[in-house]
N, C-alpha and C positions, 0 to 999 in steps of 0.2 A: 847297562848300569844295574847293579844289584839292588833288589828291593830292600827297604829298611826292615829291621826286626819288628815283627808284629807281636809275637808271644815269646817271653823269656821265662823258662822254668829254671830257677836258680837254686842249685844245691838243695833240692827237695827230697826229704825222707819222710816215711810214714811208718809209725809203730802202732800196731793194734794190741790192745791190752784186754785180756779176758781171764777171769778166775786166777788172777795172780801171775799169769803168764804173759810174756811179751813176744810178739812176732814182728820182725822187721820185714815189711812188705816191699818197700822200695828204699834205695839208699843213695843219697847224694847225686840225684839226677840233675844234670845241667845241660840244657839244650835251648837253641834259639830257632824259632820258626819265622821264616820271612813272610812279608806281606804278599798275599795272593798265591802263596805256595800250597801245594798239596803234599802234606807230610804224613807218613804212616809210622805208627809204633808197631813193631812186629816182635813176637816172642812166644816162648812155650807157655802152655797152660799154667796158671798160677804164678806168673812172674811179676804181676803187679801192673799190667797194662791198663786195666780198667780202673784200678785205684788212682793211677796217675791222671787219667782222663777225668775222673770225678773231682780230683783236686782242681784241675783247670776249670771245670764247670762251676766250682764253688760249692759242690754238694758235701764235700768233706774237707777238713782242714789238715794241712801238712803238720807233722810233728816238728820238723825243722825246714827252713828254707821259705822262699816266697815265689809267687808266680805273678808276672806283670803282663797285662794286655794293653797295648798302646801306652805303655809307661805307667799304667795304674795298677796298684796291687789288688789282686783278687782276694776278697774276703767272704763273699757270699754269691749265690746265683744272681745272674743279671741278664737283661735282654740283649746285651752285647755278645752273648754266647748262645748259640742254638745247639740243642743236644738231641741226638737220635740214638735210641737204645736198640739192643737186639730184640727184646720183647716188644710186642706191638702195644704201644701206649696211647692209642686213640681213645677218645671218649665214645663209648658205644651208643649213647643217646643222641649223638650229633652226626649229621651227614658229612660227606667228604668236604663240601664247601664250608660248612660250619666248623669242622675241625681245623681247617686251614686258617679260618678267620679268628680262631679263639684268642690268640695272643694279640691280634690287632684290636679286637673288641675290648680286651682288658686294658689296653693302652689308651682307650677313649677315642680311637679313630672314627671318623664319620662312616656311617653304614655304606654309603655309595662307594667310598674309597676302599673300604674293606672288600666289598664285592668285586671291585675292579682288580685288586691285587690277588684275591683268591682265584679268580678266573684265569689270570695270567699264569699262576703257578699250577693250576689244574692242567693247563695246556702244556706247560714245560715238562711235567712228569707223565704226560700221555694218558690222562684220565678224563678227557673230554667225553661227555655223555654219561659220566658217573657222578656228576655234581650232587645229586640228591640221594645217592646211595648211602646206606648206613654200613658201618664196618662189618657187620655180620654177612653182608652180601659181597665182600671183597676177598680176593685171594691174599695169601701172605705177601707176595710181591707188591700187590696193589696197596696194601696197608702201609708198607714201608715207603711207597711213593708218596702217600699222603703225609706220613711223618716227616719225610724230607722236605716236602712242599711247605708244611706248617712251620718247620724250623727256618726255612729260607724266607718265608713271607714276612717275618719280623725284621729282615735286613740286619742280621747279626754281624758283628765284626769278625767272628770266626765261627765255623761250623764244626762241631765235635760229634764224631760217629763211633759208637762202641759196638764193634762187630755187627753192624746193622743187617748183614745178609747171612748171618750164621745159621739161621733157622730155615733158610730157603733151600729148595732142591737145586742141584747143580746147574740145570739149564736156566732156571729163573735167576739164580745168583749171577750167572754170566751176563744175562740181559741187564740186570740192575747195575752191574759194574760199568757196562757201556753207557747206560743212562746217566750215571753219576759223572762219568768223564765228560759227557756232552754238556751237562749242566755246568760243570766247573769251567769248561772251555768258553761257555757263553757268559757266565757271571764273574769268573775269576775271584771267587771268594777264597779266603784263607781257610784251609781244611786240615784238621788233625784227626786222623782215622786210626782206629785200633783193629787189628786182626791177628789171627794166628796162621792165616793162609798166605804162603809165600807168593804164589802166582798172583793172587789178588793184590797184594802189596805192590809188587813190581808193575803190574798193569796200570794201577791207579796213580802212582806217586811221582813226584819230582825227587823226593828223598825218602829213604827208609832208614829208620833208627831201630836197630836190633837190640833187644834186651836180654840180659842174662837170666838164668834161673834164679829163683828167690834166694836172697833178696835182690830185687830187680835193679840192675844198673844198666847204663848204656854200654853195650859191648862193642858196637860198630855202627858206622854211618855209611850208607851206600847211596851215591848219586845215581839217578836213573835218567840217562841222557837220551832216552827213546823219543823220537819225534812225535809231536802232536799235530792234528788229532789222532787218536788211537782207536783202532777197531780190533775185533777179536783175532784177525789174521796175524797181528803182531806177535801173538803168543807162540807162533811156530817159527819165528825168525831166530837166527843164530845169536843175535845180540840179546834177545829176550832170554833165550835158554841159558846163555852164559851167566847172565845176572841171576837167574833162578838157581843155577847150580851153586854159585858163590853164596847166595843167601841160605840155601838149604844146608850147606856144610856148616855155616855158623850156627844156625838154629839147631841142627842135629847135636852139636856139641853140648848145647845148653839143655836140650831135651833129655840127653843121657844123664847129665848132672842132676836134673830134676827127679828122675826115677831113683837115683842113688840116695837122694835125701829122704825118700819116703820110708 
């Protein structure tokens, strides 16, 4: 039985205005994300992927169209959406545990319950033993583990990730991809992930939405029927490589268009 629609992005467009000029960033995007689905937005640089994610997060408003989460129109940020950015957004004066507890404390949760939930997610992201460490003592990958744990600790209806592994080296990035799939397989949260990395998109996702060059539109939708759980070995299989080849061809068309517009 198909899962019901969790997120509906309905005919969303965004125009940026500056110094009398208008730039159409995304145009008439319409897509539905199923409950408990791992969906990825994939596209060339500058196509409006992050703009779309920030509209879903409520950080910016669409020029046209609406976004509904569980049937409710999104008009502002809310605790029903957890957001993880590419840049490290931890509070440097707080420890790992305190960073994870931050949203729980703001919500007024009892201290004992905060600590219990924080410890649970410390262990889920593999940071046991680093509970009292400050961000300056963490590697880039460890910082993003804390950011993911902090977002999930608030039990959001959907987790939004904007190229969260983009600043990591290749080895750490691959490890973080495996960690994220493990967490998703355990918690089955609805996830909307943004990346320009084709292999990453295929490895993580149930469905991949490919965007055109600016103005960003949905060019294609690719189902990813690879079995779960997934380990790094799957990246060498014929099924994976065929999906990657198909997605790369679609992305290459748009990347060429993007260079022609400059």
